[in-house]
C-alpha positions in Angstrom: 80.3 45.7 5.0 80.6 49.7 5.6 81.1 50.6 9.2 80.3 54.3 10.8 81.7 55.3 13.6 80.9 59.1 15.7 82.7 60.8 17.5 82.9 64.7 19.2 79.6 64.9 20.8 79.3 66.7 23.9 77.6 69.4 26.4 78.0 72.9 25.5 76.4 76.2 26.0 74.3 77.7 23.5 76.1 79.9 21.5 79.4 77.5 21.2 80.6 75.4 18.7 81.1 71.6 18.1 82.7 69.5 15.4 81.4 65.7 14.7 83.2 63.3 12.9 82.2 60.0 10.8 84.9 57.1 10.3 84.2 55.1 7.6 85.5 51.8 7.5 85.6 48.5 5.6 84.3 49.7 2.1 86.3 50.0 -1.1 84.2 52.4 -2.5 82.6 55.8 -1.5 78.9 55.8 -1.5 77.2 58.6 -3.0 76.0 60.2 0.0 77.6 60.7 3.6 74.8 62.6 5.9 74.1 63.6 9.3 70.9 63.0 11.0 69.7 63.6 14.4 66.9 62.7 16.5 65.1 63.5 19.6 64.1 60.9 21.4 60.2 59.9 20.5 60.7 62.4 17.5 61.3 61.3 14.1 65.0 60.7 13.0 65.8 64.4 10.8 68.3 64.8 7.9 71.0 68.0 9.0 73.6 68.4 6.2 74.6 66.3 3.2 77.7 65.5 1.5 77.6 63.6 -2.0 80.7 61.7 -4.0 81.0 65.0 -6.1 81.2 67.2 -2.9 78.3 68.6 -3.7 76.0 69.8 -0.1 73.0 70.3 0.9 71.8 71.6 4.2 68.8 71.5 6.2 66.6 75.4 6.7 66.9 74.6 10.3 71.3 74.7 10.2 71.9 76.9 7.3 74.5 79.6 8.2 75.3 77.4 11.3 76.5 73.8 10.3 79.4 73.0 7.7 79.3 69.7 6.5 83.3 68.7 4.8 85.1 65.4 4.5 88.3 64.1 4.1 88.6 61.4 1.3 92.0 60.3 3.1 91.1 59.8 6.0 87.5 58.7 5.3 86.2 61.5 7.4 83.1 63.4 7.4 83.0 66.8 9.6 80.2 68.6 11.3 81.2 71.9 12.2 78.7 72.8 14.2 78.3 76.6 15.3 76.1 79.1 17.1 74.6 76.2 18.7 70.9 76.7 20.3 68.9 74.4 23.0 67.1 73.2 20.1 70.4 71.4 18.5 70.4 68.8 21.2 69.8 65.7 20.0 71.5 62.6 19.0 73.2 63.0 15.8 73.9 60.2 13.6 76.1 59.4 10.3 74.8 57.5 7.6 76.1 56.5 4.3 74.0 55.7 1.2 73.6 55.5 -2.4 71.6 58.9 -2.9 72.7 62.4 -4.3 72.7 65.0 -2.5 69.5 66.3 -4.1 67.5 63.7 -2.5 69.6 62.8 0.5 67.7 65.3 3.2 64.1 64.2 1.3 64.6 60.6 1.4 63.0 58.4 4.4 66.1 57.4 6.6 65.3 53.4 5.5 66.7 54.8 2.1 70.3 54.9 4.3 72.1 51.1 4.3 74.6 52.0 7.0 74.8 53.9 10.2 76.9 55.2 12.7 76.0 54.6 16.7 75.3 58.3 17.2 77.0 60.6 19.2 74.6 62.8 22.1 74.8 66.7 21.9 73.7 68.5 24.6 73.3 72.7 24.7 72.2 74.3 27.7 70.7 77.9 27.6 
């Protein structure tokens, strides 16, 4: 049973930066994709950025050029560096792991993902 733990959320002003971390534990092989999702209460969960086991990354259009996903395999940790934050980036951010490739990871329904973290809140004020 893979366990995912997010950290790094918080409150920042527009234009600021935050780095989220997702640390995985209790698995022996790396799932194909580690993906960051976000969700605003009452709205659908949406994919933000993903990185697969080959290091291939993909981003949602609304974060391209502002967010960067990376990984440290030794630490079993995936990061989401978020720059130039906007108030519309306010959401709960979730880390998920699933046997997918980056090319499909942001397109599939979130139910394709097997493992989820508990979420971390990001609030961007104007």
